C-alpha positions in Angstrom: 2.1 10.6 -13.4 0.4 7.2 -13.8 -2.8 6.3 -12.0 -4.8 3.0 -11.2 -8.7 3.4 -11.0 -10.4 0.4 -9.3 -14.0 0.6 -9.6 -17.0 -1.6 -10.0 -18.6 1.0 -11.2 -17.7 1.4 -15.2 -19.3 4.7 -15.3 -17.4 6.3 -12.3 -14.1 4.6 -13.4 -14.6 6.2 -17.1 -15.4 9.3 -15.5 -12.5 9.9 -13.5 -10.2 8.3 -16.3 -11.6 11.2 -18.5 -11.1 13.8 -16.0 -7.4 12.8 -15.5 -7.0 12.4 -19.1 -7.9 16.4 -19.5 -4.9 16.8 -16.7 -2.4 15.3 -18.8 -2.3 12.1 -16.2 -2.2 8.5 -17.3 -4.3 5.9 -16.0 -5.5 2.3 -16.3 -8.9 1.0 -14.9 -9.8 -2.5 -13.6 -13.2 -3.6 -12.1 -12.6 -6.3 -9.7 -10.5 -6.2 -6.2 -8.5 -9.0 -7.3 -7.6 -7.6 -10.7 -6.5 -4.6 -8.5 -4.5 -6.5 -6.2 -2.8 -8.4 -9.0 -1.9 -5.1 -11.1 -0.6 -3.2 -8.3 1.4 -6.2 -6.8 3.2 -7.1 -10.2 6.0 -4.8 -11.3 3.9 -1.9 -12.8 4.3 1.3 -10.9 1.5 3.7 -9.9 2.0 7.0 -8.6 -1.9 7.3 -7.3 -4.0 4.3 -7.0 -8.0 5.1 -6.6 -10.1 2.4 -4.8 -13.6 1.9 -4.7 -14.7 0.3 -1.3 -17.3 -1.6 -3.3 -15.1 -3.6 -5.6 -16.0 -7.5 -5.9 -13.6 -10.1 -4.8 -11.9 -7.9 -2.2 -12.9 -4.5 -1.2 -11.1 -1.3 -1.6 -10.1 -1.3 1.9 -8.7 -4.9 1.8 -6.6 -4.2 -1.3 -5.3 -1.1 0.1 -4.0 -3.0 3.3 -3.0 -5.2 0.8 -0.7 -2.8 -0.8 0.8 -1.4 2.7 1.5 -4.6 3.8 3.5 -6.4 1.0 6.7 -5.7 -0.4 6.1 -4.2 -3.7 6.5 -1.5 -5.7 3.2 0.5 -4.9 3.8 0.0 -1.2 4.7 3.9 -0.9 1.9 5.1 -3.9 -1.1 7.7 -2.9 -4.1 5.5 -2.1 -7.3 7.3 -2.3 -10.3 5.4 -1.0 -14.0 6.4 -2.6 -17.4 5.1 -2.5 -20.4 5.8 -0.6 -20.5 7.4 3.0 -18.6 5.2 5.0 -18.4 5.5 9.1 -14.9 4.1 9.2 -13.2 6.7 6.9 -11.0 8.2 9.8 -9.7 4.7 10.9 -8.3 3.8 7.3 -6.5 7.0 6.9 -4.7 6.5 10.2 -4.0 3.2 8.7 -2.0 4.5 5.9 -4.7 5.2 3.1 -4.3 8.9 2.1 -7.7 10.0 1.7 -11.1 8.9 1.6 -13.6 10.6 -0.8 -17.4 10.2 -1.0 -18.3 9.1 -4.9 -20.5 12.4 -5.5 -17.1 14.6 -4.6 -14.4 12.9 -6.2 -14.2 15.1 -9.2 -14.3 18.3 -7.1 -11.6 17.5 -4.8 -9.3 15.4 -7.8 -8.0 18.9 -9.0 -6.7 19.8 -5.0 -5.3 16.4 -4.5 -3.5 16.4 -8.0 -1.9 19.9 -7.2 -0.9 18.8 -4.1 0.6 15.6 -5.1 2.6 16.6 -8.2 4.4 19.3 -6.1 5.7 16.2 -4.1 9.1 15.8 -5.5 8.9 12.5 -5.4 6.3 12.4 -7.7 6.8 13.0 -11.7 5.2 16.0 -13.2 1.7 15.5 -15.4 2.5 14.8 -19.0 0.8 17.8 -21.4 
């Protein structure tokens, strides 16, 4: 399994990356929305894409919609939007983003999400 973490907050990004690494999941980190868009629209395949709603240049919401609307290798990747409390979370989930996590609850929900998604036969098992 390979993940992209796009967060404007380097502490949050490194925290998620460190947790994923302990679970045997490889990941890359970008800090700006434009970098996230460029990365996911290129040929590199990600199983799960974590998008901070407060990314600079493009928000995580905009990057998520771009991924779903473009013909790219990541069009079917799982997309997790995260950030402060957001009133429209349900709307974005109905638009094709897998879930929304409040920043303070990311770690407590990662285990459940990864367990669910790694049981998906279309995703590779995490490496040990």
